[in-house]
C-alpha positions as CSV (number, residue, x, y, z in Angstrom):
1,M,5.8,-4.4,-1.9
2,S,8.3,-3.6,0.4
3,Y,9.8,-0.6,2.1
4,E,11.1,2.1,0.0
5,H,13.7,4.7,0.1
6,D,13.9,8.5,-1.6
7,A,17.0,9.6,-2.9
8,A,18.1,10.6,0.6
9,G,17.6,7.3,2.1
10,D,14.6,8.0,4.2
11,L,11.3,5.7,4.3
12,V,8.6,6.7,2.0
13,P,5.4,6.1,3.6
14,G,3.6,4.0,1.2
15,A,4.0,1.1,-1.5
16,T,4.6,1.1,-5.0
17,I,3.7,-2.1,-7.0
18,S,4.8,-0.4,-10.4
19,P,4.8,3.0,-11.5
20,Q,1.4,3.9,-12.1
21,H,0.5,2.2,-8.9
22,Q,1.5,4.0,-6.2
23,F,-0.2,4.1,-2.6
24,N,0.6,6.1,0.2
25,L,-0.3,3.6,3.3
26,A,0.1,6.5,6.0
27,K,-2.7,8.7,4.1
28,M,-4.9,5.3,3.6
29,C,-4.6,4.9,7.2
30,L,-3.4,1.3,6.6
31,A,0.3,2.1,7.7
32,W,2.0,0.7,11.2
33,H,-1.5,-0.8,12.6
34,E,-0.6,-4.0,14.5
35,N,-3.9,-5.9,13.4
36,V,-4.4,-4.1,10.0
37,E,-5.5,-7.3,8.3
38,A,-8.8,-6.8,10.8
39,E,-9.3,-3.6,9.0
40,P,-12.5,-3.4,6.5
41,E,-10.2,-0.7,4.1
42,F,-7.9,-3.1,4.2
43,A,-9.5,-5.7,3.0
44,Q,-10.7,-3.2,0.1
45,F,-7.3,-1.9,-0.5
46,V,-6.6,-5.9,-1.1
47,K,-9.2,-6.4,-3.0
48,H,-8.6,-3.3,-5.5
49,I,-5.0,-4.3,-5.8
50,T,-6.5,-8.2,-6.9
51,D,-8.8,-6.8,-9.4
52,E,-6.0,-4.6,-10.8
53,I,-3.7,-7.4,-11.3
54,R,-6.5,-9.9,-12.6
55,G,-7.1,-6.6,-14.9
56,S,-10.7,-6.8,-13.9
């Protein structure tokens, strides 16, 4: 995951792992938090991604 830009060069508020795995972290209230790792929603998101990668 990394910063992404649209065709105009503006930052896209989210993350793309692959075309079928796109997440809008701002809408998930996980963007721009100083200590996002402490949020329960962040742990759930990480588990979701891990499960997707492992094919669970």
